[in-house]
C-alpha atoms as one frame of an Amber mdcrd trajectory, in Angstrom:
protein
   0.135   0.001   0.016   1.365   3.518  -1.165   1.980   5.493   2.030  -0.110
   8.651   1.933   1.650  11.952   3.083  -0.344  13.773   6.045  -1.836  17.119
   4.510  -0.479  20.302   6.142  -4.194  21.591   7.119  -7.263  20.071   7.837
  -9.100  18.422   4.197 -12.288  20.741   3.646 -13.828  17.789   2.937 -14.201
  15.998   6.147 -17.467  16.888   7.480 -18.712  13.900   9.699 -17.085  11.940
  12.650 -17.101   8.778  10.223 -15.076  11.157   7.899 -12.442  11.964   9.933
 -12.441   7.972  11.082 -12.114   6.832   7.616  -9.161   9.859   7.123  -7.593
   8.807  10.124  -7.611   5.154   9.331  -6.322   5.728   5.903  -3.283   7.746
   7.377  -2.484   5.297  10.308  -2.569   2.390   7.635  -0.316   3.827   5.264
   1.934   5.704   7.952   4.822   3.814   9.770   3.412   3.508  13.178   3.444
   0.713  15.886   0.727  -0.303  17.942   0.498  -2.183  20.976   0.001   0.587
  23.668  -3.780   0.254  24.388  -4.650  -0.055  20.990  -4.063  -3.440  18.664
  -4.240  -1.700  14.582  -5.485   0.898  12.583  -9.128   0.955  13.196  -8.784
   0.377  16.788  -6.593   3.497  17.108  -8.420   5.759  14.636 -11.537   5.072
  17.032  -9.625   5.542  20.143  -8.079   8.905  18.700 -11.634  10.195  16.869
 -13.583   9.980  19.411 -11.042  10.149  22.204 -10.248  13.795  21.022 -13.953
  15.052  20.668 -14.995  13.825  24.099 -17.517  11.281  23.558 -17.398   7.771
  24.638 -15.056   5.872  23.234 -18.224   2.710  22.569 -20.244   5.573  20.860
 -18.952   5.527  17.032 -22.168   3.850  15.330 -24.102   6.064  17.273 -22.218
   9.803  16.602 -20.775   8.368  13.367 -23.327  10.762  11.019 -22.593  14.163
  13.199 -21.092  17.082  11.963 -17.946  18.082  13.398 -17.393  21.742  14.326
 -14.292  23.606  12.836 -12.884  23.965  16.389 -12.971  19.725  16.358 -11.679
  19.874  13.182  -8.246  21.604  14.422  -8.621  19.137  17.509  -9.041  16.223
  15.533  -6.443  17.333  13.000  -3.554  18.042  15.222  -4.309  14.745  17.212
  -4.098  12.598  14.341  -0.872  14.775  13.285   0.836  14.257  16.177   0.113
  10.093  16.101   0.852   9.984  12.508   3.940  12.233  11.600   5.433  12.510
  14.927   4.489   9.217  16.282   3.609   9.794  19.364   1.319   6.811  21.173
  -2.738   7.698  20.956  -3.171   7.788  24.784   0.106  10.518  25.332  -1.770
  12.870  22.271  -5.095  12.349  24.019  -3.372  11.973  27.849  -6.224   9.376
  28.739  -6.422   5.463  27.992  -9.080   2.929  28.983  -8.392  -0.364  30.755
 -10.842  -3.099  31.629 -13.998  -0.029  31.573 -11.987   2.173  33.617 -10.460
   4.946  32.618  -6.762   6.369  33.746  -4.770   9.925  33.004  -1.336   9.293
  31.326   1.982  11.385  30.499   5.531  10.511  29.136   6.095   9.459  33.017
   3.875   6.317  33.136   3.504   3.035  30.962   0.597   3.251  29.104  -2.083
   0.737  30.797  -1.765  -2.376  29.350  -0.882  -5.062  31.657  -2.655  -8.251
  31.480  -3.466  -8.288  35.497  -6.365  -6.135  34.610  -8.477  -8.642  32.990
  -7.823 -10.981  36.074  -8.451  -9.004  38.852 -11.822  -7.961  37.213 -12.342
 -11.355  37.640 -12.059 -11.184  41.432  -8.479 -13.488  40.476 -10.868 -16.274
  40.542  -9.989 -19.169  40.508  -6.962 -18.430  42.680  -8.522 -15.707  45.496
 -11.622 -17.711  47.575 -13.291 -14.691  47.929 -13.153 -11.638  46.323 -15.233
  -9.750  48.647 -12.971 -10.620  51.754 -11.177  -7.880  53.672  -7.868  -8.266
  51.771  -5.259  -6.322  51.983  -3.165  -5.835  48.523  -0.087  -3.949  47.150
   0.597  -2.825  43.645   4.067  -2.805  42.939   5.920  -0.730  40.176   2.175
   1.273  40.468   2.985   3.344  37.539   0.090   5.394  36.713  -1.941   3.208
  39.631  -4.167   1.236  36.712  -3.977  -1.943  38.359  -4.265  -0.547  42.159
  -7.588   1.349  41.134  -8.725  -1.745  39.755  -8.557  -4.158  42.569 -10.189
  -1.293  44.741 -12.708  -1.215  42.431 -13.224  -5.215  41.835 -12.262  -6.139
  45.152 -13.893  -3.651  47.050 -13.694  -4.618  50.726 -10.033  -4.438  50.482
  -7.159  -1.864  51.939  -5.064  -1.510  48.551  -1.419  -0.242  48.323   0.556
   0.995  45.661   3.877   2.022  45.400   6.803   3.425  42.548  10.771   4.842
  42.572   9.305   7.183  40.447   7.793  10.712  41.814   6.722  11.627  38.635
   4.591   8.481  38.215   3.061   8.451  41.383   1.997  12.367  40.759  -0.151
  10.428  38.176  -1.190   7.708  40.111  -2.443  10.375  42.769  -4.351  11.908
  40.351  -6.068   8.829  38.620  -6.782   7.895  42.661  -8.618  11.578  42.899
 -10.319  10.944  39.566 -12.077   7.678  41.360 -12.795   8.612  44.491  -9.843
   5.968  46.272  -7.685   8.551  48.287  -9.882   6.364  51.105  -8.929   3.329
  49.979  -5.555   3.236  47.964  -2.151   4.570  49.855   0.489   5.940  47.821
   3.828   5.496  48.839   7.354   6.488  46.852  10.382   3.839  46.967  11.737
   0.881  45.687   9.617  -2.678  45.474   9.254  -3.530  49.294  11.180  -0.625
  50.801   7.999   1.719  51.598   6.369  -0.963  53.161   8.605  -1.920  55.907
   7.806  -5.186  57.457   3.851  -5.572  55.836   2.792  -8.759  54.539  -0.057
  -8.501  51.955  -3.115 -10.791  51.530  -2.363 -10.027  47.364   0.206  -8.709
  45.675   0.493  -7.978  41.887   2.885  -6.463  39.964   4.091  -5.265  35.956
   7.616  -4.943  36.338   9.688  -3.700  34.232  11.033  -6.727  32.087  12.163
  -5.690  28.325  16.003  -7.258  28.098  18.698  -4.845  26.774  18.190  -6.267
  22.927  14.748  -5.281  22.957  15.207  -1.726  24.514  18.013  -1.115  21.999
  14.853  -2.422  18.956  12.126  -0.342  20.321  10.466   1.799  17.804   9.971
   5.712  18.359   6.200   4.796  19.875   7.654   2.946  22.868  10.931   4.852
  23.420   8.551   7.613  25.025   7.595   5.568  27.323  10.040   6.126  30.853
  12.628   3.773  30.170  12.637   3.135  34.365   9.137   1.557  33.959  10.883
  -0.944  31.014  14.493  -1.713  30.941  15.413  -5.140  32.807  19.469  -6.145
  31.877  20.435  -8.613  29.810  17.403 -11.301  30.416  14.284  -9.290  31.237
  14.397 -10.615  35.075  16.709  -7.623  37.192  13.912  -6.430  38.742  12.291
  -9.331  39.231  15.415 -11.235  40.930  14.686  -8.514  43.673  11.157  -8.508
  43.635  11.105 -12.856  44.228  13.932 -12.512  46.543  11.997 -10.394  48.591
   8.268 -11.524  48.402   8.105 -14.480  51.098   8.746 -12.276  53.971   5.916
  -9.744  52.290   3.221 -11.968  51.561   0.882 -13.280  54.305   0.885 -17.200
  54.909  -1.683 -17.961  52.790  -0.997 -14.862  50.206  -0.632 -15.269  46.574
   1.529 -13.024  44.162   0.927 -12.482  40.361   3.374 -10.841  38.461   2.994
  -9.964  34.604   6.453 -10.568  32.608   4.814  -9.863  28.753   6.396 -12.517
  26.667   9.568 -13.888  29.126   7.929 -16.925  30.023  11.082 -19.422  28.884
  13.806 -16.349  30.096  11.891 -16.241  33.399  11.445 -20.455  33.819  15.245
 -20.332  33.135  16.334 -17.781  35.995  14.270 -19.460  38.729  14.062 -23.169
  38.003  13.435 -23.956  41.282  10.172 -22.000  41.482   6.860 -23.512  40.935
   5.112 -20.898  38.536   1.842 -21.356  37.840   0.903 -19.670  33.927  -2.190
 -17.994  33.666  -3.959 -17.397  30.316  -5.641 -13.946  29.387  -7.263 -12.737
  26.089  -3.816 -11.209  25.641  -1.186 -13.834  26.241  -1.239 -17.667  26.751
   1.459 -17.389  29.332   1.734 -13.309  30.082   1.669 -13.509  34.221   2.517
 -15.871  36.662   1.264 -16.651  39.817   3.094 -17.969  43.006   1.425 -18.921
  46.244   3.504 -17.752  49.638   3.914 -22.007  50.166   5.742 -22.280  46.528
   8.771 -19.672  48.310   8.986 -22.834  51.065   8.967 -26.136  49.002
């Protein structure tokens, strides 16, 4: 397919939301862009950009596709699409927000764009591994970033107290805004620090984490969209396990006697198993990956 040059001004003939979606799709389809930061392809990305830039519900395209777009809206749409197609800014950063599992989160380039497979598991109440999603649990989200997993946990495990930490002060500023936006400041406590350091000797019933796991080779090959995400949230050494080594060394002391740990490691199963041959990982299938998340119980560390 021949790549189309992006125009220098909004085309006058684009009158409706449907017209702008087609324009967005065509230019995304022919541009050199990457997906996987909350959207999966040009159709999905076009819908997100167009509806998001117009402050419309992201599932409302069929309802609004024939509606006319004002001059001011055209200017905003054009600038959003220019940033995405020409500057290769991820759509979530262009709009300043994304949605995961039905929840909206503010984002900027201080945080990873939410897309952890653990979100899907939390919506299901961590079933069947968690006996009772309505129990009074203590939940910890390590490497919280935007606070997305902590917020989903607080909403879906509704009687729980949720704690979240990150080494990045800038990320925690974003997380705090998201916690406030979801009116969860009395449920979620945020602290700055490296892994378990902020939590003294506290033990938790559930620990979730989407830690850095990108290998050195993969970091060198990142496309521009992914280079805009904070390297601190991605880079994890030669085998992608630098942070995981410390997390798993400290986790046994921080899990309650019947506690469970869920960690998102992307597509690194073989690397993880090679690095920790003594641990009996349970690998969990999600819509995004067959084995992107592993689970360990407190007792698994004592075998």
